[in-house]
DOKETOR-420754 format. One line per field, with one value per residue (C-alpha): residue number from 1; residue in one letter; x, y, z. Coordinates in Angstrom, 2 decimals, decimal comma, always signed. Layout:
N
k	(NUM:...) .
r	(A:...) .
u	(X:...) .
v	(Y:...) .
w	(Z:...) .
end
This chain:
359
k	(1:2:3:4:5:6:7:8:9:10:11:12:13:14:15:16:17:18:19:20:21:22:23:24:25:26:27:28:29:30:31:32:33:34:35:36:37:38:39:40:41:42:43:44:45:46:47:48:49:50:51:52:53:54:55:56:57:58:59:60:61:62:63:64:65:66:67:68:69:70:71:72:73:74:75:76:77:78:79:80:81:82:83:84:85:86:87:88:89:90:91:92:93:94:95:96:97:98:99:100:101:102:103:104:105:106:107:108:109:110:111:112:113:114:115:116:117:118:119:120:121:122:123:124:125:126:127:128:129:130:131:132:133:134:135:136:137:138:139:140:141:142:143:144:145:146:147:148:149:150:151:152:153:154:155:156:157:158:159:160:161:162:163:164:165:166:167:168:169:170:171:172:173:174:175:176:177:178:179:180:181:182:183:184:185:186:187:188:189:190:191:192:193:194:195:196:197:198:199:200:201:202:203:204:205:206:207:208:209:210:211:212:213:214:215:216:217:218:219:220:221:222:223:224:225:226:227:228:229:230:231:232:233:234:235:236:237:238:239:240:241:242:243:244:245:246:247:248:249:250:251:252:253:254:255:256:257:258:259:260:261:262:263:264:265:266:267:268:269:270:271:272:273:274:275:276:277:278:279:280:281:282:283:284:285:286:287:288:289:290:291:292:293:294:295:296:297:298:299:300:301:302:303:304:305:306:307:308:309:310:311:312:313:314:315:316:317:318:319:320:321:322:323:324:325:326:327:328:329:330:331:332:333:334:335:336:337:338:339:340:341:342:343:344:345:346:347:348:349:350:351:352:353:354:355:356:357:358:359) .
r	(M:E:I:V:I:L:L:I:K:V:F:V:V:F:N:V:I:M:G:L:A:S:I:C:T:W:V:E:R:K:G:S:A:L:I:Q:D:R:I:G:A:N:R:A:G:A:F:V:E:T:D:V:F:L:L:K:P:V:A:F:V:V:R:W:L:G:I:L:G:V:I:N:T:L:L:C:D:A:V:K:A:I:F:K:E:D:F:V:P:E:G:T:S:Q:F:M:H:C:L:A:P:F:M:A:V:L:P:V:F:V:S:F:A:I:L:P:L:A:P:D:F:E:V:M:G:Y:H:I:R:P:Q:L:A:T:I:D:A:G:V:L:F:L:L:A:M:G:S:I:A:V:Y:G:V:A:L:A:G:W:T:G:N:N:K:F:S:L:L:G:G:L:R:A:S:A:Q:M:I:S:Y:E:L:A:M:G:L:S:I:V:S:V:I:V:M:Y:G:T:L:D:L:F:E:M:V:K:A:Q:S:S:V:W:G:I:F:Q:S:P:T:A:W:L:S:F:I:I:L:F:I:V:G:M:A:E:T:K:R:G:P:F:D:L:P:E:S:E:S:E:L:V:A:G:Y:F:T:E:Y:S:G:M:K:F:L:V:F:W:L:G:E:F:A:E:I:A:L:F:S:A:I:I:V:L:L:F:F:G:G:W:N:I:P:F:V:Q:L:P:E:G:A:W:W:A:A:L:I:G:H:L:V:L:M:T:K:I:M:F:F:C:I:L:Q:I:V:I:R:W:T:L:P:R:F:R:Y:D:Q:L:M:N:L:G:W:K:I:L:L:P:I:A:M:V:N:L:M:I:V:A:A:L:K:V:F) .
u	(-0,32:+2,98:+4,10:+0,47:+0,98:+4,08:+3,10:+0,02:+2,09:+4,33:+1,33:+0,26:+3,32:+4,07:+0,63:+1,02:+4,47:+2,71:-0,25:+1,93:+4,00:+1,00:-0,49:+2,96:+2,56:-0,56:-0,22:+3,40:+1,52:-2,23:-0,65:+2,13:-0,48:-2,87:+0,07:+1,21:-2,35:-0,61:-3,31:-1,85:-2,28:-4,81:-7,31:-6,32:-9,86:-12,35:-14,09:-14,17:-18,12:-20,14:-23,48:-23,88:-26,37:-24,36:-21,22:-22,29:-21,65:-18,08:-17,82:-19,05:-16,32:-13,96:-14,34:-14,55:-10,88:-10,00:-11,10:-8,89:-5,90:-5,56:-6,14:-2,69:-0,75:-1,89:-2,93:-0,79:+2,49:+2,79:+1,67:+4,33:+6,74:+6,70:+6,18:+9,95:+12,93:+15,15:+18,28:+21,99:+24,65:+27,59:+30,79:+28,54:+28,17:+24,28:+24,01:+25,46:+22,85:+20,58:+21,50:+21,52:+17,21:+16,91:+19,79:+18,48:+14,73:+15,71:+16,78:+13,59:+11,62:+13,33:+13,03:+9,36:+9,52:+10,66:+7,97:+5,06:+1,68:-0,65:-1,13:-1,09:-4,18:-5,57:-7,36:-8,61:-6,15:-2,88:-1,45:-0,10:+1,86:+1,53:+5,28:+6,98:+10,24:+10,33:+14,01:+15,43:+17,09:+15,16:+16,44:+20,11:+18,28:+16,94:+20,47:+22,07:+19,60:+19,78:+23,65:+23,30:+20,96:+23,71:+25,21:+22,43:+22,25:+26,36:+26,23:+23,33:+26,21:+28,68:+26,67:+25,07:+28,20:+27,41:+28,93:+25,82:+25,33:+28,23:+28,25:+24,45:+26,07:+28,59:+26,39:+23,86:+26,58:+27,73:+24,77:+23,09:+26,26:+26,81:+22,82:+23,35:+25,77:+23,09:+20,53:+21,96:+22,47:+18,69:+17,57:+20,54:+19,06:+15,63:+16,50:+17,79:+14,98:+12,62:+15,71:+15,08:+15,93:+12,99:+10,34:+6,91:+8,67:+8,65:+5,20:+4,45:+6,17:+3,57:+0,29:-0,46:+1,45:+3,29:+6,91:+7,48:+5,78:+8,24:+11,14:+11,68:+14,11:+12,08:+10,41:+14,39:+15,17:+12,09:+12,86:+16,36:+15,26:+12,51:+14,60:+17,38:+14,81:+13,79:+17,56:+18,47:+15,01:+16,78:+13,72:+13,55:+15,09:+17,17:+17,07:+20,90:+21,37:+18,67:+18,44:+16,73:+18,01:+21,92:+22,05:+19,36:+17,87:+20,95:+21,93:+18,64:+19,92:+20,91:+17,16:+14,06:+11,21:+10,59:+14,15:+13,62:+9,85:+11,82:+13,85:+9,93:+8,67:+11,67:+11,74:+8,14:+8,50:+10,82:+9,27:+6,51:+9,32:+10,79:+7,14:+6,58:+9,66:+8,48:+5,19:+6,38:+8,80:+7,45:+3,57:+2,48:+2,17:-1,71:-2,01:-5,33:-4,41:-7,02:-8,40:-7,83:-7,83:-9,19:-5,58:-6,17:-9,40:-8,96:-10,93:-9,21:-5,88:-7,68:-8,16:-4,95:-3,66:-6,08:-5,28:-0,96:-1,76:-3,33:-0,67:+1,80:-0,31:-0,29:+3,45:+3,81:+1,93:+3,52:+6,92:+5,55:+3,87:+7,43:+9,15:+6,96:+7,00:+10,84:+13,04:+16,52:+20,30:+23,02:+25,39:+27,26:+24,47:+23,04:+26,86:+26,91:+23,31:+24,82:+28,02:+27,78:+24,41:+22,20:+25,45:+26,26:+22,87:+22,06:+24,96:+24,01:+20,47:+22,33:+24,56:+20,89:+19,18:+21,38:+22,27:+18,58:+17,79:+20,89:+20,08) .
v	(+0,21:+2,62:+2,00:+2,69:+5,80:+7,03:+6,47:+8,79:+11,77:+11,07:+11,61:+14,79:+16,34:+16,16:+17,42:+20,13:+20,96:+21,06:+22,74:+25,46:+25,84:+26,21:+28,84:+30,82:+30,30:+31,59:+34,19:+35,58:+35,03:+37,09:+39,34:+41,28:+40,91:+43,31:+45,57:+45,78:+46,03:+43,08:+41,27:+37,69:+35,96:+39,02:+38,83:+35,99:+33,93:+36,47:+37,77:+34,96:+34,37:+31,67:+31,84:+28,01:+26,94:+24,06:+25,86:+28,26:+27,02:+26,18:+29,51:+30,74:+28,65:+29,92:+33,59:+32,95:+30,93:+33,83:+36,45:+34,07:+33,99:+30,18:+29,18:+31,54:+30,33:+27,02:+25,85:+27,59:+27,99:+24,77:+23,07:+25,40:+24,34:+20,93:+20,65:+23,04:+21,29:+19,88:+21,73:+21,02:+22,88:+21,44:+21,08:+19,84:+16,76:+15,72:+14,36:+17,49:+19,33:+17,02:+16,51:+20,63:+20,92:+17,87:+19,26:+22,66:+20,81:+18,31:+19,87:+21,98:+19,31:+17,14:+20,36:+19,81:+16,41:+18,15:+20,96:+20,09:+20,54:+20,60:+19,29:+15,39:+13,99:+10,01:+7,74:+4,34:+4,13:+5,44:+8,49:+10,81:+13,45:+15,57:+15,27:+13,39:+12,93:+13,90:+15,11:+16,61:+18,99:+19,84:+23,40:+22,09:+19,75:+22,99:+25,15:+21,91:+21,39:+25,09:+24,78:+22,02:+23,96:+25,93:+23,37:+23,04:+26,30:+26,97:+23,80:+25,17:+28,17:+26,04:+23,24:+26,38:+26,53:+30,33:+33,39:+34,94:+31,35:+30,98:+34,84:+33,92:+30,92:+33,05:+35,33:+32,30:+31,46:+34,45:+35,73:+32,59:+32,06:+35,73:+35,64:+32,29:+33,87:+36,74:+33,95:+31,89:+34,47:+35,14:+31,28:+31,12:+33,85:+31,98:+28,90:+30,75:+32,04:+28,82:+27,04:+23,61:+23,27:+20,82:+22,77:+20,96:+22,13:+25,53:+25,72:+24,28:+27,22:+29,79:+28,01:+31,48:+34,20:+34,14:+34,51:+37,69:+38,84:+36,44:+38,94:+42,29:+41,67:+38,47:+41,19:+42,19:+38,90:+38,01:+41,19:+39,85:+36,28:+37,71:+39,90:+36,99:+34,53:+36,81:+36,30:+32,82:+31,83:+34,61:+36,64:+40,50:+42,82:+40,32:+38,24:+39,15:+35,49:+35,57:+39,31:+39,65:+43,46:+41,74:+38,03:+37,09:+34,43:+34,12:+30,68:+28,75:+30,69:+27,49:+26,11:+24,80:+22,53:+20,43:+21,36:+24,70:+23,73:+21,99:+25,42:+26,98:+24,19:+24,56:+28,07:+28,75:+25,32:+27,82:+30,59:+28,30:+26,46:+30,23:+31,44:+28,02:+28,83:+32,06:+31,33:+28,15:+30,31:+33,77:+33,81:+31,03:+28,19:+26,25:+28,17:+31,03:+33,90:+33,24:+29,79:+26,81:+23,75:+20,76:+18,42:+14,90:+15,65:+14,58:+18,43:+20,35:+19,04:+19,95:+23,47:+23,73:+22,60:+25,23:+28,28:+27,39:+26,98:+30,85:+32,23:+30,56:+31,96:+35,32:+35,46:+33,65:+36,56:+39,05:+38,14:+38,19:+41,78:+42,72:+41,18:+43,21:+46,34:+47,27:+47,82:+45,18:+45,75:+46,55:+43,81:+45,66:+47,06:+43,74:+42,60:+45,79:+45,12:+41,35:+41,65:+45,80:+45,81:+42,17:+40,78:+43,48:+43,79:+39,82:+39,27:+42,25:+40,79:+37,38:+39,28:+40,82:+37,70:+35,84:+38,56:+38,45:+34,90:+35,12:+37,96) .
w	(-0,10:+0,59:-2,56:-4,50:-2,12:-3,63:-6,89:-6,26:-4,92:-7,94:-9,82:-7,97:-7,84:-11,64:-12,80:-10,05:-11,77:-15,08:-14,10:-12,23:-15,15:-18,10:-15,58:-16,20:-19,64:-20,16:-17,43:-19,35:-22,83:-22,31:-19,16:-21,71:-24,43:-22,07:-20,72:-24,56:-26,45:-28,38:-30,80:-30,58:-27,57:-26,41:-29,06:-31,04:-32,59:-30,42:-33,23:-35,24:-36,54:-39,07:-40,93:-40,88:-37,62:-36,99:-36,34:-34,58:-30,84:-31,93:-33,17:-29,65:-27,58:-30,20:-29,89:-25,26:-25,68:-27,89:-25,75:-22,51:-24,98:-24,81:-29,16:-28,76:-25,60:-25,21:-28,66:-31,57:-29,76:-28,56:-32,03:-33,82:-31,47:-31,48:-35,39:-35,59:-37,25:-34,13:-35,33:-34,43:-35,20:-36,67:-35,05:-31,35:-30,20:-30,29:-27,09:-24,96:-27,00:-26,02:-22,82:-22,13:-21,48:-19,59:-17,22:-16,78:-16,01:-13,90:-10,43:-10,86:-10,67:-8,03:-5,59:-6,18:-4,05:-0,60:-1,18:+1,58:-0,63:+2,64:+6,40:+7,06:+6,91:+7,40:+4,91:+5,46:+8,74:+6,90:+7,84:+4,94:+4,42:+1,08:+0,86:-1,56:-0,32:+3,46:+4,38:+7,48:+5,74:+3,02:+2,92:+1,66:-0,72:-2,24:-2,71:-3,98:-6,59:-7,81:-7,67:-9,98:-12,60:-13,73:-15,77:-17,83:-18,70:-18,98:-21,39:-23,71:-24,12:-25,13:-27,25:-29,29:-31,22:-31,37:-29,85:-28,40:-27,21:-25,31:-24,64:-22,96:-21,24:-19,06:-18,56:-16,87:-14,97:-13,98:-12,79:-11,39:-9,24:-8,00:-6,67:-5,07:-2,46:-1,37:-1,50:+1,00:+3,79:+3,73:+3,46:+6,58:+8,36:+8,06:+9,07:+12,34:+13,27:+12,98:+14,52:+11,69:+7,83:+7,26:+5,91:+7,23:+10,33:+9,20:+7,73:+11,67:+13,18:+11,32:+12,56:+14,72:+12,93:+9,46:+9,03:+7,99:+11,08:+13,47:+13,52:+12,65:+9,92:+8,23:+5,82:+4,51:+4,09:+2,25:-0,11:-0,88:-1,20:-4,14:-5,90:-5,70:-6,85:-9,97:-10,34:-10,28:-13,01:-15,12:-15,41:-16,28:-14,93:-14,80:-18,10:-19,24:-20,48:-23,08:-23,62:-27,23:-28,19:-27,44:-27,83:-29,81:-27,27:-25,42:-24,46:-25,99:-29,65:-31,43:-30,02:-31,57:-31,12:-28,11:-26,84:-26,90:-24,99:-22,38:-21,60:-21,04:-19,14:-16,85:-16,56:-16,05:-13,33:-11,70:-11,34:-9,64:-6,77:-5,96:-5,32:-3,35:-1,72:-0,40:+0,89:+2,78:+4,34:+5,07:+4,42:+6,56:+3,82:+4,05:+7,41:+7,05:+8,83:+12,53:+10,94:+12,83:+10,15:+12,24:+12,04:+10,43:+8,25:+4,54:+3,45:+5,78:+3,36:+0,62:+1,66:+3,05:-0,49:-2,13:+0,23:-0,73:-4,31:-4,40:-2,37:-5,01:-7,92:-6,17:-6,43:-9,77:-10,89:-9,63:-11,03:-14,47:-13,98:-12,67:-16,28:-17,86:-16,15:-15,24:-17,79:-18,35:-16,08:-18,14:-17,19:-14,75:-12,85:-12,29:-10,96:-8,46:-7,02:-6,40:-5,33:-3,96:-2,55:-2,21:-0,13:+2,38:+3,38:+3,52:+5,77:+8,33:+8,12:+9,11:+11,76:+13,41:+13,02:+14,80:+17,65:+18,08:+18,67:+21,38:+23,28) .
end
């Protein structure tokens, strides 16, 4: 029975990843079209008309799908990418070229395994924790997976056999390694605040008060982690590794078809992952202010899961809106922000949190 429960957990976690990535893709395309008043994902299919009586219900459905941006985003873009030619540059390893997108995506998918997605509950006498892998040092596992993800991007830039790809890979490597320092220090300050490395225990510690209110400097840790999270996911205004105006498409210039879709999937799954980490560390996870859900009830776990997903979607949408609102940094500004501003602030913040914990 334990194997069946584990397989169900794997199925649920995989569908959570794919669902969040799909919703982020839709919000990215539809939201950016609304912000910039572009026709593509905004109104494509919204004005379909027909004089054939039997086709009028179909036209009605197509119009609404066009208004919602589903036709362009989740249908046309996917079909176009799937049927594109799988191009491998001459003079490079086909195996390494294929390996890069999977190395970029796999650490993101594996990281979801340690995220608690709801409170514990019991079904048919079985105690179930909605967490695929129960690891006491879950935060360290997250940091390890984040460090591995840079290899896929660097490999993609190298196997592109192209100066734009190589520059994009180098930019991505430098950016991700630089911002990991501030990210690590801000997460250490959170560990000091909670006194544990277990994400589930961190959420339980927020049952009465959210983490962002538990320390005078918790809000500073949140701001640092939120900024660093956007830089780690290579989202605008930190999208220097793929800046279209300078590097065509950066490290995935020479990628098309399904390989390009895998990179995109990983990017949006990473947005969802960082949103989930922020919610679990600072915003109570599945906890609702002034509402105490009964322990062990399956319906309470379901409500907690929906609350958690709502919070995650809020931060996903916030990141996408910021991406389409702020202009891109220059590369020197990007490095200065990471090394000269965020890193010193994160170090001072950690010392303050440690001093408060001791005294």
